[in-house]
Structures are given as C-alpha cells and as structure tokens.
ZAROLUM-236257 format. One record per atom (N, C-alpha, C): y negated, x negated, z; atom name; residue number from 1; residue in one letter. Coordinates in nm, 3 decimals, decimal comma, always signed. Layout:
BEGIN
py; px; pz; atom; nr; rest
Y; X; Z; CA; NUM; A
...
END
This chain:
BEGIN
py; px; pz; atom; nr; rest
+4,022; -0,176; -7,621; N; 1; X
+3,900; -0,170; -7,542; CA; 1; X
+3,932; -0,156; -7,393; C; 1; X
+4,026; -0,068; -7,361; N; 2; X
+4,061; -0,046; -7,221; CA; 2; X
+4,121; -0,171; -7,159; C; 2; X
+4,202; -0,245; -7,237; N; 3; X
+4,261; -0,368; -7,184; CA; 3; X
+4,154; -0,476; -7,164; C; 3; X
+4,053; -0,476; -7,250; N; 4; X
+3,943; -0,571; -7,232; CA; 4; X
+3,868; -0,543; -7,103; C; 4; X
+3,848; -0,417; -7,072; N; 5; X
+3,781; -0,379; -6,947; CA; 5; X
+3,868; -0,418; -6,828; C; 5; X
+3,998; -0,394; -6,839; N; 6; X
+4,091; -0,432; -6,733; CA; 6; X
+4,091; -0,584; -6,713; C; 6; X
+4,082; -0,658; -6,823; N; 7; X
+4,074; -0,804; -6,814; CA; 7; X
+3,946; -0,847; -6,743; C; 7; X
+3,835; -0,781; -6,774; N; 8; X
+3,708; -0,811; -6,708; CA; 8; X
+3,716; -0,781; -6,558; C; 8; X
+3,776; -0,669; -6,523; N; 9; X
+3,793; -0,634; -6,381; CA; 9; X
+3,883; -0,737; -6,312; C; 9; X
+3,989; -0,779; -6,381; N; 10; X
+4,080; -0,880; -6,324; CA; 10; X
+4,006; -1,011; -6,300; C; 10; X
+3,922; -1,051; -6,393; N; 11; X
+3,846; -1,176; -6,377; CA; 11; X
+3,752; -1,164; -6,257; C; 11; X
+3,684; -1,049; -6,246; N; 12; X
+3,593; -1,027; -6,134; CA; 12; X
+3,670; -1,030; -6,001; C; 12; X
+3,783; -0,961; -5,995; N; 13; X
+3,865; -0,962; -5,874; CA; 13; X
+3,914; -1,102; -5,841; C; 13; X
+3,949; -1,177; -5,943; N; 14; X
+3,997; -1,314; -5,924; CA; 14; X
+3,889; -1,400; -5,859; C; 14; X
+3,768; -1,395; -5,912; N; 15; X
+3,659; -1,475; -5,859; CA; 15; X
+3,621; -1,428; -5,718; C; 15; X
+3,610; -1,298; -5,697; N; 16; X
+3,574; -1,247; -5,564; CA; 16; X
+3,683; -1,282; -5,461; C; 16; X
+3,809; -1,270; -5,501; N; 17; X
+3,919; -1,305; -5,412; CA; 17; X
+3,917; -1,451; -5,374; C; 17; X
+3,884; -1,537; -5,471; N; 18; X
+3,875; -1,681; -5,441; CA; 18; X
+3,762; -1,706; -5,341; C; 18; X
+3,649; -1,639; -5,360; N; 19; X
+3,538; -1,657; -5,266; CA; 19; X
+3,576; -1,615; -5,124; C; 19; X
+3,646; -1,503; -5,112; N; 20; X
+3,691; -1,458; -4,979; CA; 20; X
+3,789; -1,558; -4,919; C; 20; X
+3,884; -1,601; -5,000; N; 21; X
+3,988; -1,692; -4,952; CA; 21; X
+3,927; -1,826; -4,911; C; 21; X
+3,845; -1,886; -4,998; N; 22; X
+3,782; -2,014; -4,967; CA; 22; X
+3,684; -1,998; -4,851; C; 22; X
+3,610; -1,888; -4,850; N; 23; X
+3,517; -1,863; -4,740; CA; 23; X
+3,588; -1,855; -4,606; C; 23; X
+3,703; -1,789; -4,605; N; 24; X
+3,780; -1,780; -4,481; CA; 24; X
+3,829; -1,918; -4,440; C; 24; X
+3,876; -1,995; -4,536; N; 25; X
+3,921; -2,131; -4,505; CA; 25; X
+3,806; -2,213; -4,447; C; 25; X
+3,687; -2,202; -4,506; N; 26; X
+3,572; -2,275; -4,456; CA; 26; X
+3,540; -2,234; -4,312; C; 26; X
+3,537; -2,104; -4,288; N; 27; X
+3,502; -2,055; -4,155; CA; 27; X
+3,605; -2,096; -4,050; C; 27; X
+3,732; -2,103; -4,088; N; 28; X
+3,836; -2,130; -3,990; CA; 28; X
+3,884; -2,274; -3,987; C; 28; X
+3,852; -2,352; -4,089; N; 29; X
+3,897; -2,490; -4,091; CA; 29; X
+3,781; -2,585; -4,068; C; 29; X
+3,675; -2,568; -4,143; N; 30; X
+3,563; -2,661; -4,135; CA; 30; X
+3,481; -2,634; -4,008; C; 30; X
+3,446; -2,507; -3,987; N; 31; X
+3,366; -2,474; -3,869; CA; 31; X
+3,450; -2,469; -3,742; C; 31; X
+3,580; -2,440; -3,754; N; 32; X
+3,673; -2,439; -3,642; CA; 32; X
+3,620; -2,359; -3,523; C; 32; X
+3,605; -2,228; -3,538; N; 33; X
+3,548; -2,149; -3,428; CA; 33; X
+3,643; -2,139; -3,309; C; 33; X
+3,585; -2,116; -3,195; N; 34; X
+3,665; -2,091; -3,076; CA; 34; X
+3,620; -1,958; -3,019; C; 34; X
+3,711; -1,891; -2,956; N; 35; X
+3,682; -1,762; -2,896; CA; 35; X
+3,688; -1,779; -2,745; C; 35; X
+3,571; -1,777; -2,683; N; 36; X
+3,562; -1,799; -2,539; CA; 36; X
+3,542; -1,667; -2,467; C; 36; X
+3,621; -1,646; -2,366; N; 37; X
+3,604; -1,530; -2,279; CA; 37; X
+3,525; -1,576; -2,156; C; 37; X
+3,451; -1,486; -2,095; N; 38; X
+3,376; -1,523; -1,975; CA; 38; X
+3,470; -1,579; -1,868; C; 38; X
+3,427; -1,687; -1,806; N; 39; X
+3,509; -1,752; -1,703; CA; 39; X
+3,517; -1,666; -1,577; C; 39; X
+3,634; -1,661; -1,519; N; 40; X
+3,651; -1,596; -1,391; CA; 40; X
+3,676; -1,447; -1,394; C; 40; X
+3,667; -1,384; -1,509; N; 41; X
+3,697; -1,241; -1,512; CA; 41; X
+3,768; -1,207; -1,642; C; 41; X
+3,856; -1,112; -1,632; N; 42; X
+3,931; -1,069; -1,749; CA; 42; X
+3,844; -0,976; -1,833; C; 42; X
+3,860; -0,980; -1,965; N; 43; X
+3,779; -0,891; -2,048; CA; 43; X
+3,821; -0,746; -2,028; C; 43; X
+3,728; -0,658; -2,042; N; 44; X
+3,758; -0,515; -2,031; CA; 44; X
+3,856; -0,478; -2,141; C; 44; X
+3,939; -0,380; -2,113; N; 45; X
+4,043; -0,341; -2,207; CA; 45; X
+3,985; -0,297; -2,342; C; 45; X
+3,873; -0,227; -2,341; N; 46; X
+3,816; -0,182; -2,468; CA; 46; X
+3,761; -0,299; -2,549; C; 46; X
+3,705; -0,399; -2,483; N; 47; X
+3,655; -0,517; -2,554; CA; 47; X
+3,773; -0,593; -2,615; C; 47; X
+3,879; -0,607; -2,538; N; 48; X
+3,997; -0,677; -2,587; CA; 48; X
+4,059; -0,602; -2,705; C; 48; X
+4,065; -0,471; -2,699; N; 49; X
+4,122; -0,391; -2,808; CA; 49; X
+4,036; -0,402; -2,934; C; 49; X
+3,904; -0,398; -2,919; N; 50; X
+3,815; -0,413; -3,035; CA; 50; X
+3,827; -0,551; -3,096; C; 50; X
+3,838; -0,652; -3,010; N; 51; X
+3,852; -0,789; -3,057; CA; 51; X
+3,982; -0,805; -3,137; C; 51; X
+4,091; -0,750; -3,084; N; 52; X
+4,219; -0,761; -3,154; CA; 52; X
+4,215; -0,686; -3,287; C; 52; X
+4,153; -0,570; -3,290; N; 53; X
+4,142; -0,494; -3,415; CA; 53; X
+4,061; -0,573; -3,518; C; 53; X
+3,952; -0,634; -3,475; N; 54; X
+3,870; -0,715; -3,567; CA; 54; X
+3,948; -0,836; -3,616; C; 54; X
+4,024; -0,898; -3,528; N; 55; X
+4,105; -1,014; -3,565; CA; 55; X
+4,211; -0,975; -3,668; C; 55; X
+4,275; -0,861; -3,648; N; 56; X
+4,376; -0,814; -3,743; CA; 56; X
+4,313; -0,785; -3,880; C; 56; X
+4,196; -0,722; -3,881; N; 57; X
+4,127; -0,693; -4,007; CA; 57; X
+4,091; -0,820; -4,080; C; 57; X
+4,036; -0,915; -4,006; N; 58; X
+3,990; -1,040; -4,065; CA; 58; X
+4,108; -1,117; -4,124; C; 58; X
+4,217; -1,124; -4,053; N; 59; X
+4,334; -1,197; -4,104; CA; 59; X
+4,398; -1,123; -4,221; C; 59; X
+4,398; -0,993; -4,219; N; 60; X
+4,454; -0,915; -4,331; CA; 60; X
+4,369; -0,934; -4,455; C; 60; X
+4,238; -0,936; -4,440; N; 61; X
+4,149; -0,956; -4,555; CA; 61; X
+4,180; -1,090; -4,621; C; 61; X
+4,196; -1,193; -4,540; N; 62; X
+4,226; -1,326; -4,590; CA; 62; X
+4,360; -1,329; -4,663; C; 62; X
+4,461; -1,275; -4,601; N; 63; X
+4,595; -1,278; -4,662; CA; 63; X
+4,599; -1,198; -4,792; C; 63; X
+4,543; -1,080; -4,791; N; 64; X
+4,551; -0,996; -4,911; CA; 64; X
+4,458; -1,046; -5,022; C; 64; X
+4,355; -1,122; -4,987; N; 65; X
+4,273; -1,186; -5,092; CA; 65; X
+4,359; -1,282; -5,172; C; 65; X
+4,453; -1,350; -5,106; N; 66; X
+4,541; -1,443; -5,178; CA; 66; X
+4,628; -1,369; -5,279; C; 66; X
+4,673; -1,249; -5,244; N; 67; X
+4,755; -1,169; -5,335; CA; 67; X
+4,670; -1,120; -5,453; C; 67; X
+4,546; -1,081; -5,426; N; 68; X
+4,456; -1,037; -5,533; CA; 68; X
+4,431; -1,152; -5,630; C; 68; X
+4,406; -1,271; -5,577; N; 69; X
+4,381; -1,388; -5,661; CA; 69; X
+4,504; -1,418; -5,747; C; 69; X
+4,620; -1,422; -5,685; N; 70; X
+4,743; -1,451; -5,760; CA; 70; X
+4,772; -1,344; -5,865; C; 70; X
+4,768; -1,219; -5,824; N; 71; X
+4,799; -1,110; -5,916; CA; 71; X
+4,702; -1,101; -6,033; C; 71; X
+4,573; -1,112; -6,004; N; 72; X
+4,474; -1,103; -6,112; CA; 72; X
+4,484; -1,223; -6,206; C; 72; X
+4,511; -1,340; -6,149; N; 73; X
+4,526; -1,459; -6,233; CA; 73; X
+4,647; -1,449; -6,325; C; 73; X
+4,759; -1,403; -6,271; N; 74; X
+4,879; -1,388; -6,353; CA; 74; X
+4,859; -1,281; -6,460; C; 74; X
+4,788; -1,173; -6,424; N; 75; X
+4,759; -1,069; -6,523; CA; 75; X
+4,676; -1,126; -6,639; C; 75; X
+4,572; -1,203; -6,606; N; 76; X
+4,487; -1,258; -6,712; CA; 76; X
+4,566; -1,351; -6,804; C; 76; X
+4,656; -1,430; -6,747; N; 77; X
+4,738; -1,519; -6,830; CA; 77; X
+4,834; -1,438; -6,917; C; 77; X
+4,891; -1,334; -6,859; N; 78; X
+4,982; -1,247; -6,935; CA; 78; X
+4,907; -1,178; -7,048; C; 78; X
+4,788; -1,127; -7,019; N; 79; X
+4,707; -1,058; -7,118; CA; 79; X
+4,673; -1,150; -7,236; C; 79; X
+4,652; -1,278; -7,208; N; 80; X
+4,620; -1,374; -7,313; CA; 80; X
+4,745; -1,430; -7,380; C; 80; X
+4,862; -1,385; -7,335; N; 81; X
+4,991; -1,427; -7,389; CA; 81; X
+5,015; -1,577; -7,373; C; 81; X
+4,970; -1,632; -7,260; N; 82; X
+4,993; -1,774; -7,234; CA; 82; X
+5,064; -1,798; -7,100; C; 82; X
+5,106; -1,690; -7,034; N; 83; X
+5,165; -1,704; -6,900; CA; 83; X
+5,282; -1,801; -6,899; C; 83; X
+5,376; -1,785; -6,990; N; 84; X
+5,497; -1,868; -6,986; CA; 84; X
+5,465; -2,013; -7,020; C; 84; X
+5,373; -2,035; -7,114; N; 85; X
+5,332; -2,172; -7,146; CA; 85; X
+5,262; -2,237; -7,027; C; 85; X
+5,180; -2,161; -6,958; N; 86; X
+5,111; -2,214; -6,840; CA; 86; X
+5,211; -2,249; -6,730; C; 86; X
+5,303; -2,158; -6,702; N; 87; X
+5,401; -2,183; -6,595; CA; 87; X
+5,495; -2,299; -6,629; C; 87; X
+5,524; -2,319; -6,757; N; 88; X
+5,613; -2,429; -6,799; CA; 88; X
+5,535; -2,557; -6,827; C; 88; X
+5,403; -2,555; -6,807; N; 89; X
+5,316; -2,671; -6,827; CA; 89; X
+5,326; -2,724; -6,970; C; 89; X
+5,327; -2,632; -7,067; N; 90; X
+5,339; -2,670; -7,208; CA; 90; X
+5,206; -2,707; -7,269; C; 90; X
+5,202; -2,820; -7,335; N; 91; X
+5,090; -2,863; -7,417; CA; 91; X
+4,956; -2,850; -7,350; C; 91; X
+4,865; -2,785; -7,421; N; 92; X
+4,727; -2,774; -7,372; CA; 92; X
+4,714; -2,685; -7,249; C; 92; X
+4,820; -2,615; -7,214; N; 93; X
+4,817; -2,527; -7,097; CA; 93; X
+4,864; -2,598; -6,969; C; 93; X
+4,898; -2,726; -6,981; N; 94; X
+4,950; -2,800; -6,867; CA; 94; X
+4,847; -2,810; -6,754; C; 94; X
+4,721; -2,833; -6,789; N; 95; X
+4,619; -2,850; -6,685; CA; 95; X
+4,601; -2,720; -6,607; C; 95; X
+4,588; -2,609; -6,679; N; 96; X
+4,576; -2,479; -6,613; CA; 96; X
+4,702; -2,449; -6,532; C; 96; X
+4,816; -2,487; -6,587; N; 97; X
+4,943; -2,466; -6,516; CA; 97; X
+4,949; -2,539; -6,383; C; 97; X
+4,893; -2,659; -6,379; N; 98; X
+4,891; -2,732; -6,251; CA; 98; X
+4,809; -2,655; -6,147; C; 98; X
+4,699; -2,595; -6,191; N; 99; X
+4,618; -2,512; -6,100; CA; 99; X
+4,695; -2,391; -6,052; C; 99; X
+4,768; -2,327; -6,144; N; 100; X
+4,847; -2,210; -6,107; CA; 100; X
+4,956; -2,248; -6,007; C; 100; X
+5,027; -2,359; -6,032; N; 101; X
+5,133; -2,400; -5,939; CA; 101; X
+5,077; -2,439; -5,803; C; 101; X
+4,962; -2,507; -5,801; N; 102; X
+4,898; -2,538; -5,672; CA; 102; X
+4,859; -2,410; -5,599; C; 102; X
+4,802; -2,314; -5,673; N; 103; X
+4,764; -2,186; -5,613; CA; 103; X
+4,885; -2,110; -5,560; C; 103; X
+4,995; -2,114; -5,635; N; 104; X
+5,118; -2,048; -5,590; CA; 104; X
+5,170; -2,113; -5,462; C; 104; X
+5,164; -2,246; -5,455; N; 105; X
+5,204; -2,315; -5,331; CA; 105; X
+5,116; -2,272; -5,214; C; 105; X
+4,987; -2,254; -5,239; N; 106; X
+4,896; -2,212; -5,133; CA; 106; X
+4,931; -2,071; -5,083; C; 106; X
+4,962; -1,980; -5,176; N; 107; X
+4,998; -1,843; -5,138; CA; 107; X
+5,128; -1,844; -5,058; C; 107; X
+5,227; -1,918; -5,106; N; 108; X
+5,355; -1,925; -5,035; CA; 108; X
+5,338; -1,987; -4,897; C; 108; X
+5,257; -2,093; -4,888; N; 109; X
+5,229; -2,155; -4,759; CA; 109; X
+5,164; -2,057; -4,664; C; 109; X
+5,068; -1,981; -4,715; N; 110; X
+4,999; -1,883; -4,632; CA; 110; X
+5,094; -1,778; -4,578; C; 110; X
+5,172; -1,717; -4,667; N; 111; X
+5,256; -1,603; -4,628; CA; 111; X
+5,386; -1,643; -4,558; C; 111; X
+5,443; -1,758; -4,593; N; 112; X
+5,575; -1,794; -4,539; CA; 112; X
+5,570; -1,896; -4,426; C; 112; X
+5,461; -1,970; -4,413; N; 113; X
+5,451; -2,070; -4,306; CA; 113; X
+5,339; -2,034; -4,209; C; 113; X
+5,217; -2,028; -4,259; N; 114; X
+5,102; -2,011; -4,172; CA; 114; X
+5,105; -1,877; -4,098; C; 114; X
+5,116; -1,767; -4,169; N; 115; X
+5,105; -1,636; -4,107; CA; 115; X
+5,215; -1,607; -4,004; C; 115; X
+5,342; -1,635; -4,031; N; 116; X
+5,444; -1,609; -3,927; CA; 116; X
+5,418; -1,685; -3,797; C; 116; X
+5,368; -1,807; -3,806; N; 117; X
+5,339; -1,884; -3,685; CA; 117; X
+5,207; -1,842; -3,621; C; 117; X
+5,110; -1,809; -3,705; N; 118; X
+4,980; -1,770; -3,651; CA; 118; X
+4,989; -1,640; -3,571; C; 118; X
+5,079; -1,551; -3,611; N; 119; X
+5,096; -1,425; -3,535; CA; 119; X
+5,134; -1,454; -3,391; C; 119; X
+5,211; -1,559; -3,368; N; 120; X
+5,248; -1,596; -3,231; CA; 120; X
+5,132; -1,660; -3,158; C; 120; X
+5,056; -1,744; -3,229; N; 121; X
+4,944; -1,813; -3,166; CA; 121; X
+4,839; -1,715; -3,117; C; 121; X
+4,804; -1,616; -3,200; N; 122; X
+4,698; -1,524; -3,162; CA; 122; X
+4,747; -1,402; -3,084; C; 122; X
+4,877; -1,397; -3,058; N; 123; X
+4,930; -1,296; -2,968; CA; 123; X
+4,973; -1,166; -3,032; C; 123; X
+4,983; -1,161; -3,164; N; 124; X
+5,032; -1,039; -3,228; CA; 124; X
+5,182; -1,022; -3,205; C; 124; X
+5,250; -1,135; -3,183; N; 125; X
+5,393; -1,135; -3,149; CA; 125; X
+5,406; -1,210; -3,017; C; 125; X
+5,473; -1,151; -2,920; N; 126; X
+5,489; -1,220; -2,791; CA; 126; X
+5,564; -1,353; -2,808; C; 126; X
+5,514; -1,455; -2,741; N; 127; X
+5,577; -1,587; -2,745; CA; 127; X
+5,544; -1,661; -2,617; C; 127; X
+5,633; -1,752; -2,578; N; 128; X
+5,608; -1,832; -2,459; CA; 128; X
+5,493; -1,929; -2,487; C; 128; X
+5,440; -1,986; -2,381; N; 129; X
+5,331; -2,082; -2,396; CA; 129; X
+5,375; -2,200; -2,481; C; 129; X
+5,494; -2,251; -2,458; N; 130; X
+5,545; -2,365; -2,535; CA; 130; X
+5,558; -2,330; -2,683; C; 130; X
+5,605; -2,210; -2,712; N; 131; X
+5,619; -2,165; -2,850; CA; 131; X
+5,482; -2,151; -2,917; C; 131; X
+5,386; -2,100; -2,843; N; 132; X
+5,251; -2,085; -2,898; CA; 132; X
+5,188; -2,222; -2,927; C; 132; X
+5,210; -2,318; -2,841; N; 133; X
+5,158; -2,453; -2,865; CA; 133; X
+5,224; -2,514; -2,988; C; 133; X
+5,356; -2,499; -3,001; N; 134; X
+5,428; -2,550; -3,118; CA; 134; X
+5,375; -2,483; -3,245; C; 134; X
+5,358; -2,352; -3,239; N; 135; X
+5,310; -2,277; -3,356; CA; 135; X
+5,166; -2,311; -3,390; C; 135; X
+5,086; -2,343; -3,288; N; 136; X
+4,946; -2,379; -3,317; CA; 136; X
+4,939; -2,508; -3,398; C; 136; X
+5,028; -2,601; -3,371; N; 137; X
+5,031; -2,726; -3,449; CA; 137; X
+5,073; -2,697; -3,593; C; 137; X
+5,171; -2,610; -3,610; N; 138; X
+5,216; -2,574; -3,745; CA; 138; X
+5,105; -2,503; -3,822; C; 138; X
+5,036; -2,409; -3,757; N; 139; X
+4,928; -2,339; -3,827; CA; 139; X
+4,813; -2,434; -3,860; C; 139; X
+4,786; -2,528; -3,770; N; 140; X
+4,682; -2,628; -3,796; CA; 140; X
+4,716; -2,707; -3,922; C; 140; X
+4,837; -2,759; -3,930; N; 141; X
+4,877; -2,839; -4,046; CA; 141; X
+4,888; -2,755; -4,172; C; 141; X
+4,938; -2,635; -4,160; N; 142; X
+4,952; -2,546; -4,275; CA; 142; X
+4,815; -2,507; -4,331; C; 142; X
+4,721; -2,478; -4,243; N; 143; X
+4,587; -2,444; -4,285; CA; 143; X
+4,519; -2,562; -4,352; C; 143; X
+4,535; -2,681; -4,297; N; 144; X
+4,476; -2,801; -4,356; CA; 144; X
+4,539; -2,830; -4,492; C; 144; X
+4,668; -2,803; -4,505; N; 145; X
+4,736; -2,821; -4,634; CA; 145; X
+4,672; -2,732; -4,739; C; 145; X
+4,649; -2,606; -4,706; N; 146; X
+4,585; -2,517; -4,802; CA; 146; X
+4,442; -2,561; -4,835; C; 146; X
+4,372; -2,611; -4,736; N; 147; X
+4,236; -2,660; -4,762; CA; 147; X
+4,241; -2,777; -4,860; C; 147; X
+4,332; -2,870; -4,838; N; 148; X
+4,344; -2,985; -4,927; CA; 148; X
+4,388; -2,941; -5,066; C; 148; X
+4,483; -2,848; -5,074; N; 149; X
+4,530; -2,800; -5,204; CA; 149; X
+4,423; -2,721; -5,281; C; 149; X
+4,326; -2,666; -5,210; N; 150; X
+4,224; -2,585; -5,278; CA; 150; X
+4,139; -2,671; -5,373; C; 150; X
+4,119; -2,797; -5,343; N; 151; X
+4,038; -2,883; -5,430; CA; 151; X
+4,104; -2,907; -5,565; C; 151; X
+4,230; -2,955; -5,570; N; 152; X
+4,291; -2,971; -5,702; CA; 152; X
+4,314; -2,837; -5,772; C; 152; X
+4,339; -2,732; -5,696; N; 153; X
+4,360; -2,601; -5,758; CA; 153; X
+4,237; -2,558; -5,835; C; 153; X
+4,121; -2,564; -5,770; N; 154; X
+3,997; -2,525; -5,837; CA; 154; X
+3,968; -2,619; -5,954; C; 154; X
+3,991; -2,748; -5,935; N; 155; X
+3,967; -2,844; -6,044; CA; 155; X
+4,054; -2,810; -6,165; C; 155; X
+4,185; -2,797; -6,145; N; 156; X
+4,275; -2,772; -6,258; CA; 156; X
+4,246; -2,638; -6,325; C; 156; X
+4,214; -2,539; -6,246; N; 157; X
+4,188; -2,408; -6,307; CA; 157; X
+4,057; -2,409; -6,386; C; 157; X
+3,956; -2,478; -6,336; N; 158; X
+3,830; -2,486; -6,410; CA; 158; X
+3,845; -2,577; -6,531; C; 158; X
+3,920; -2,686; -6,516; N; 159; X
+3,937; -2,781; -6,626; CA; 159; X
+4,033; -2,729; -6,732; C; 159; X
+4,112; -2,629; -6,699; N; 160; X
+4,213; -2,579; -6,791; CA; 160; X
+4,158; -2,537; -6,926; C; 160; X
+4,040; -2,480; -6,928; N; 161; X
+3,984; -2,435; -7,056; CA; 161; X
+3,890; -2,539; -7,117; C; 161; X
+3,876; -2,654; -7,053; N; 162; X
+3,782; -2,755; -7,103; CA; 162; X
+3,848; -2,888; -7,134; C; 162; X
+3,979; -2,900; -7,116; N; 163; X
+4,045; -3,029; -7,139; CA; 163; X
+4,159; -3,020; -7,238; C; 163; X
+4,166; -2,912; -7,315; N; 164; X
+4,277; -2,897; -7,408; CA; 164; X
+4,282; -3,010; -7,510; C; 164; X
+4,166; -3,072; -7,539; N; 165; X
+4,163; -3,183; -7,634; CA; 165; X
+4,247; -3,301; -7,587; C; 165; X
+4,268; -3,312; -7,454; N; 166; X
+4,350; -3,421; -7,400; CA; 166; X
+4,499; -3,399; -7,425; C; 166; X
+4,539; -3,274; -7,447; N; 167; X
+4,680; -3,240; -7,457; CA; 167; X
+4,717; -3,177; -7,591; C; 167; X
+4,639; -3,208; -7,692; N; 168; X
+4,673; -3,160; -7,827; CA; 168; X
+4,645; -3,014; -7,852; C; 168; X
+4,547; -2,954; -7,780; N; 169; X
+4,519; -2,813; -7,797; CA; 169; X
+4,414; -2,782; -7,899; C; 169; X
END
C-alpha cells in the first residue's frame, strides 16, 4: 500500500515537473523575453539585486524540475520492474524507452551544455563580452535542441503504453 502511494506521488511529481519544464521552455524559447533596463541610467543596486535573485530562482526551478522528472520517471519504471527493459529498448518497452532516452538527452543537454554557458551569458560567472556572445549562441542552440527533443519525448512516453501491440507486447 505504501509503495502504491509512493508511485502515485511519483506520477504526480513527474507530470508537474514536466509542466514546469515545458512551461519554462515555452516562456524562454517561444516567447523569447527580453529584459530591458531604462535607457540612460543604471539600475539601482537593490533593483539589480532583486532581479538577480529572481533570475537565480527561476533558473534553479527549471533545472531542478528536470531532475524531478527524470528521478520520478526512473522510480516509476523501477517500481513496475521494467526499467532495464525500457533502457535496453526491449520488445514492447522500446517505444517508452525511446522517450526515456530522449528525456535523458534533454537533461544532460540542460545540465552539461546549456547551464554552464548560460551562467556566463546572464552574468553569474564573469566573462568577457566575446565569451558571452559565444556562449549566447551555444545556449540558443542548446535550448532549441531541448525544445525540438521535447516533442518526440512526449510522443514516445505517451505512446509507450498504447503501442505495445506493434512490438509483440
């Protein structure tokens, strides 16, 4: 009974984490916001500090949502005793496995490519202007890659429990 409740909580966390992650991607990729400071005057130190704190919170929420999605998803597969079949793309679990591998690529891209470069772009790590421009191109492409990967990821994960008849399940 307790494991069933834990499984339900994991499923809820998985779905909520996906909504946060996809929502952040939508807000930052599709809408492409810009942060404009008033022309001709520097922002007050307290406004700049509040802005940086909000930026750090927002980026942390996005990054850690990816870990919640990955962890809860792997837990649910482990609980159902299909984790290894899914990861090895065995039989009827191949479709779900493709979604898991796409999702894993998205998490790795976020943590190992996008975030290290984005820290320089937004000023969390000091960098020269040339380095920030170079990193902005990398973060642009990395973010777009995750956006593109999100479509097959969602498709494969949703289709995983509905297409087993195609793979002998």
